[in-house]
N, C-alpha and C positions, 0 to 999 in steps of 0.2 A: 200420277205417273210422270217420271222425269223424261223430257225429250232426249232423243239420242243424237240430235243434229250437231251438238258441239264436238263430240269425238269424231263423228263422221266427216264433218267439214275439215277438221285437222288432217285426217287421213287423205282426203281428196286433194287438199292444198299441197300436201307434202309430195304426193304422186305427180301432180302437175309440174311442180318445181323441178323434180328430178328429170322428168321427160323433156322439159324445155332445155335443160342443161345438157341433154344428150347422155345422161347417166344410164348405163346398162344394168346397174344393180337394182335389185328389188327394194323399193322404198320401205322404211320402217315408220310406223305411226308414232308420233310424239306422245310423251306422257301427259295425262290430263293435269291441269293446274289444281293444286290443293287449295281448298278454301281457307281463308284466314280464320284463325280461332275466333270464336264468338266472344265479344266483349262482355264482361259481367255488367249487371244492371244494379240500379239502386235497390230495387225490390229484392234481388238476390243477396245483396249485402245486408239488408235489413233482416232477412230471414236467417242468414248465417249468424248474425249477432244474437238473435233470439235463441237459436238452437244452442249456440256456444254457452250462453248464460245458463240455460237449463241444464246442460250437461255438466258444467262446473258445479252448479248447485246440487245436482244429484250425487256427486262423488265427494263433496266437501266434508259432510259430517262423517262419512266413513273414513276418510283420510285423517281428519282431525282426531277422531276417537282412537284410531289405530296408533297415531303418534302419542296420544295421551297415555294409553295403557303401556306402550313401550317404555315410557319414561317413569311411570309410577309403579309398574310391576315388571322389573327388569328380569327377563329370562329368555331362553332361546325361542319359545313360542311367540312371545309378543314382539321380539325382534323380527321374526319371520313375517308376522302380520304387517308390521310397519313397513318392512322392505317391499312387500307385495303392493301395499297401498301407494307407497312412494313411486313405484315403477308405473303403476296405472295412471297416477296423477301426472307424472312427467310425460308419459307417452301422449296423454290427452293434451298437455300443454304444447308439445311439439306439433301435433296435428293441427291444433287450433291456430297456432302462430303462423305456420306455413300456409294454412288456408286463408288467414286474414290478409296475407301478403298479396293474394290475387286481386285485391281491391285497391291496391296502392294508388293507382292513377285515376281513380274514379272520384268525381265531385259528389260529395255526400252531405247529408244533414249533419249538424254538429255532433249529436249524440252518437250516431252510427260511426262517424269518422273517429271520434275519441275512443269509443269502445274497441274498434278494430286496432287502433294504435296500442291500446293497453294489452290486447291479445298478442300483438307482435312483440311487445316488450315483456311478456310474461316469463320468458326464459332468461336466466342469467347466462347460461352457456348454450347457445343454439347450435344444433348440428345442421349440416347442409341438407337442403330439401332433397328427397328422393334418393338418399344415399344411406340406407339403414346400416351398412357396415361401418360407416364413420360415426353414426349416432351411437352404435354399440361400443366402438373404440373410445369415444369421448366419455361415455359412462364408466368404462373400465378405468380410464385414467383418473377420473374424479375419485373413484373409490380407492385407487392405488395411492394417490396423493394424500387423501384423508387418512389412510391406514399408516402411511409413513410418518405423518405428523403425530397421530394418536399413539402409535406404538413406541415412538422415541428410539427405534432400533436403527442401527446402521447396517449396511450390507455385510460387514465383517462380524456381525453378531453382538456388538456392544449395544448396551441399552442405557438410555439417559432419562432420568425422571425430571420433567419440567417443574413440578411443584417443589421438589427437593432442591433443585438448582436455583429456582427463584427465591426460595427461603434464604439461601446464602446471600443473595443480593440484598435482602431485607434486613437480615440479622447481623451480618458480619461487618467488622470495621477493618478487615484485612484486605487491602487492595489486590493482593496477589490471589487470595482465595476467591474474591469476586471476579477477577479476570478469568480464573480457571473455570468457574461456573458458567460465565458468559460464553467462553470458547466451546465448552463441552456441548452446550445445547445446539450450537451451530455446526456440530459434526453430523447432526441428523439430516440437515437440509440439502447438502450437495447432490444426493441421489435424486432429488426432486427436479433438478434442472432440465434434464432431457425429456421426461414426460411432460413437464410444464410447457416446454417449447412446442411439443406436438399438440398439446391442448390448445394453445394459442392459435396454431395453424388451422385446426379444425373449426374452432369457434369463430374465428374470423371469416371462414368460408360461410358458416351458417348465418352470421350477421349480414354478410353481403347478399345472401339469398333473400333475406327479409327486407332488403332495401337500404341498409346502412353502409357507411364507408368502411367501418371496421367495428370490432367489438367495443372499443372505447367510445366511439360515436354513438353506438346503440345504448350503452349505459348512460351516457350524458343526455340522451334523448328522453329520458324519464322526467326531465325537469322543465318541460313546456317552454323551451327556448332553443335556439340554435345550439348544437353541441359545443362549438367553439366559444360561443358567447357565454355559456354556462361556466366553462373553465375560466374565462376572464372574470366572471362575477365572483367566483371563489377567491381569486387573487385580490379583487377589489375589497372584499370583506376582510380578508386576512390583513390587508394593508391598514385597515382601520384599527385593528386590535394589536398589531405587531409591536407598537411602542411599549405597551404594557408587558408583553412577553419578553422583550429585550431587557426591560428593567428587572423582571423576575430572574431571567437568565444571568444577568450581571451579578445580582446579589447571591444567587445560589452558587455560582462559580467561585465568588470570593470566599464564601464560607467553606466550600470544599477545599479550596486552596489553603485556608487556615488549618483545616483538619488534617489534610494529607500531605501538604507541602508542594513546592513548585515542581518537583520531579514527577509527581503523580498527576497533578492538574495545574496547569499554568494559569496565571492571572489574566491571560488574554487568550483569544481564539476559542475554538470549539471545546466542549466538555467531553471527556472520554465516556462512552455510552454505558460502561459497566458500573459507574459510580452513583447513578441516580435512583437506585432502589427498585428498579423494574427491569425485567429481561429485555424490554424493547425501548426503555427510556421514554415511554409514552406518557406516563404519569409519575410524579415525583413525591407523592404524599408519604411514601415510606421513609424518606429522609427528612421529614418535617422537623424533627427534633434538632437537626443540624443547623437549620436556618430560621428557627422560630423566633418571633419577637418576644420580648420579655413581658411578663405580667399577663393581664387578661382576666376577665370575669365571666367566661363562657359557662353555659349550662351543661352539666353532665346528664344528658337525657337518659343514658343507660341506668344511672343511679336512681333517677326519678321514676322510671318505669318499674324498676324492681322494688323501690320503696312503696309504690302504689299497688303492688301485687298484680301487675298486668300479666296476662298469659297471651299466647299467640292469637287466639280468636279475639280477645279484647283489643289487641293492637290493630287488627284488621277492622273491627267495628269502629274504632276511633277514626281510622283513615276513611272508611265509608262515610262517616259523619262529616268529614271535611267536604265531600262532594254534595251530600244532601243539604249542607248549610248554604251551598251556592245555588240550590234550586233543582238539582238533579234528583230523579226518583231513586229510591233505594234499589240495590241489586236484587235480582229474583231469589226466592228461597233456594232454588237449585244451586246457586253460587255457594251457599253455606254447606250444602250436603255433598257437592261434587268436588270442591276444591281440596287441595292438599296443603295443610298449614304447618304440619310438624312431621318430622322424619319417622316413618313407621319402624317398629322393632322387628317385624316379621318378614321384611322383604327389602330388596335394594331399590332405590329410586334415584333419579337425577335431581339433586337438590338445587341446582342453579335456578334462581328465581325467573319466572316467566308468567305471562298473561295469555289466556286462551279464549277464543270465541268459537265454540263448537257448533252452535246454531244461533239463530237470531234471538233465542230465549235462554241459551245456555252459556254462561260466562264463568271462568274459573281462574284462580291463580295457583301456581305450584311453587311452594317454598318450604324449606325446613327452617322455620322461623326460630331465631334466638331472641331473647329479651334484651335487645341492645338498641342504642340510638341509631346506628347505621341501618339496622333491619327495619326500624320504624320509618326511616326515610324511604327505604326500598319498597315497603308496602304501599306507601302513598304513590310512589312511582308506578308500580305495577297496576294499581287500581286506575291510574290515569289512562293506561292502555285499555282496560276493561270499559271504562265510561266512554272513551273514544270509539271503541268497537261498537258498543250498543247504540251510540248516537247515529253512526252512519248505517249500521245494519237495519235499523228500523225505519230509515228514510230513503235509502238508496237501493237500486237494483244491484245484482250480484257484482257486475264488473266495476261498480263505483264504490264497493265496500273496501275501502283502504284509506290511508291517510293522504293528505294533499300531495305530499311527496314523502319519500321514505325517511327524511329527517324529521318530519312533523310528529310522528308517533313517539319517537324517543324524546323529542323536545317537550311534548305535552306532559309526559310523566315527570320530567325534570322540572318543568315549570311549577307543577304542584309541590314538588319537594322543596323548591325555593321558598315556599310560604311557611315552612316549618321553622318559624322564628320564635324568639322569646315571647312575643305578643301572643302568638297562637298557643304556645305551650301554657301560658297563663290562662287563656280563655278556656282551655279544656281541663284545667285544674292540675296540670303536672308541676307547675311552679306557682309560688304565691306572689312573687314580685319580679318585675322585668328588670334585669340588670342594666346598668348605664352603658350607653353605646360606646363610651370612651375605651372600654375594654374589649372591643370587637376585633382588634387587629389579628390576634392569633386565629380566630375563626376565619377571617378573610384570607390569611396566608395559607391555612390548611386547604381551604376551598380552591385557591389559585394553584396550589401545587398539583392538583388534579385537573381542574377544568381549564386553566390557562396554559399550563404546561402541555396539555394534550393537543391544543389547536394545530400547531404546525405538523405534528405527526398525523393527525386526522386528515390534513390536507395532502401530504406528500405520498401517502400510500397509493391512492388512486392515480396521482400524477405519474408515479412510476409505471403503473399498469397501462395507463393511456399511452405512454411512450413505447411500451412493449407492444401493445396492440397495433399501433400505427407504424411500427417498424423503425422508429427513431432510435430505440434501443434494441440491438440484436443480441442473440445469446452470448456473443463475444464481449458484450458490455453490460450485461444484466447487473452484475454486482457493483461495477464502477458507477453506473447510473444511480443505483440505490443510495450509495454513500454520498454522491454529489448532491442529491436532493436532501438527504438528511442534514448535511452540513449547511446547505443553502437556507433551508427553512427552519431547522431546529437549532442550529449551532451545536450539533452533537456529532462526534466523530467515532470511528472504529478505534478501539483501544490498542489494537495491533494491526499490522499490515494485512489487508485482505486481497485476494486475487480472484480471477474468474473461475478458478476451480472450486471456490466457495459459492454458495447460493443463499446469502443472508436474508433475502426477502422471504424465503421459504421457512425461516425460523419464526415467522409471525403467522398465526393460525389462518387469518383471513386470506392469505395468498394461496396456500394449497387448498384451503376450504372454498376459494372462489366466491367470497362474500364481498360485494361492493362496500367501500369504506367511506365514501363522501357523506353518507347519511349521518355519520357520527360528528363530522365537522359541522354540518348544517345544524344538527341538534344542539351543539354547544353554543352556537350563535343565537339560534331562534329562541331558545328557552329564556334568555335574558331579555330579548325584544318583547316576547309575550308577557313576561313578568312585569316589565316596566309599564306596558300599556294597561294591563289589568290593574296595576297599582294606581295608575292615574284615574281609571274609571272608579276605583274604590275610594278615591279621595285621599290616598295616603300622603302624609307629609313627613319629611325627615329622610334619613338615609335609605336608599333603595334596598339595601341588604336587610333592613329591618322590617320591610313590608310583608304583611300576610293578607291575602284576599279572603281568608276564612270568614264565612257568614255574610258575604256581600252578594246579594242576589243580582245586582246590576252587572257586576263582573262575571258572575256565573252565566247570565243570559248571553253576554258577548262571547264567552268561551263556547257555550253550547251551539250558538249559531254557526261558528266555524267548524266545530266537530261534525255537525250534521251534514255538511257539504261533502264529506268523504273526499273522494278524488273525482267528483263530477265536474269540477271546474279546474282550470290551471291553478297551481299553488299560489301564484301571485294574487289571484282574486280571493283565495281563502285567507291569505295574509292580510289583505286589505279589509276583509270583513271584521277582523279583530283589531288591527292596528291603524287602519286608515291609510296605509302605505303599501305599495306593491313591491317594494324593494327591501331586501334584508338590510338591517342596520346594526352594526356591531358596536355603535356608540353606547348601546345599552349595557354592554359588558364593561365599558370604561366607567359608566355611571355607577354600576354596582360595586366595582372595586376601587372607586375614587379614593377612599381613605388609605387603602393599601398602596396605591400609586404614589400618593404624597409621601408616605413613610419610606417607600423604596427610593424615591428621589433623594431623600435625606441620607439614607444609608449608602447610596452609590456616589455621593459627592467625592470627587478625587479619584474614583475608579475609572479604568479604561473599559467602557462597555462596548458591546458588539463583538463580532467575530469575523 
């Protein structure tokens, strides 16, 4: 029973004070003091994490299978099931993230603190805590932006087909036709500007409620370092590889100048964005023929696969054999019965290649496999995801089942694909003799037109968003800021004048789709660093681009040790497990492309490089 003396004494003291002051009014008792909220405890945080992991595990298979059937049996029923599962999963994520924020100021054991941080970071777009109306508004804006991009429709009813317009940039040699296609796709995005501005406002509030300065700081907090330090680290790594990009840019610009003339593309300054064979000028492989070195003795993998009568399943089994040659266990039987390898004749499916972990025993890929060399590479890449998933699923609790950072997953798949070399093709019987390395320049140029050309674009997309999220770029400067960054990093410019009535960032899916983009830049750096280190372990001698780690158990053991860590430790420690260093190192990119750099230096003699 609580004593009453506290309130009683307050009343008496108040009455006495009034009497002594000669006050004739009746005294009023003061309000009782409210007790300070009880501070959370370590035990409560530990229990919260355990409950959160169990709740995520309980819904994960349901959400994954709902998404699987929605993509492999496209109809209104499966879309309904996926939408319902997505909503439940998202609501759980919001609840768990906001609940985790209650323990922000508590000193905790490492695992509990890390898991709570991962829960807080589980949302890409957090809504403000305890404001369900804003959470609903944010969800509606997300759907609205996605629909605007996906439909390609403008408010006045015009409709633009991205694939058709992109094909003009790939196939046409008419600069005016390419310019028209480029401009037309950007008629879809101005309507996105106002809802995007509102999305930023709400998500910034949500990020602050979770303890972050703004949404950009929250996104950068995924990387186990101070958010601003991570941004600086991205620039440091870019600085390492920038000279190679500048050499490639210089050669490509000169060749475009030869083809189209000074009036279309000058021999100095930035390259007009519509001439690079891609709607966003992010990869330049589609104009390879314009810039290609002469000669070459590359292997036509498509021809060899077809000559050897490979089918889709045979290609997948060959890729699985790559991993088992490294010491990994074969994939479970369910992989072969549950995966989608070819496009069905009786239903619509999403053919875009992807890798899935449904449960700790159920792994799948979804592809409509064609018998080509590109698809052979893609299969190795996708199985890289599957073997990564299984490595951490079987060794880590639920909240640690993920890659060391979001760049690692993509980097692992690409690392494996880098080992599809002539040496590997000979070992699996696709070719009889390994061609001489002197003919590899075309291969390296083709690779660089995608992987090196992409790097500055991969960097600047999130740099633009970070400036938007922290208020450095306002709605009145969204478009100007976008093109300033593109010119600064890519040396690419808008082919015609753009204004703030345009919203060119929205013409790239990942902006209205709210998909963080730094992961792609990181993956393009890390894959070469991983490849170089694994090749050292395998005892490779000779050009780095000729190395394959196929059939090397020592390299496989090193790779497996890193994969099994999942996201249980900071990514720097995972990197150290494989490479012996805690810092990203883009010099591996330079090592890989060293023969191409030497050739570009010769070609660029006498040219005015830079922009």
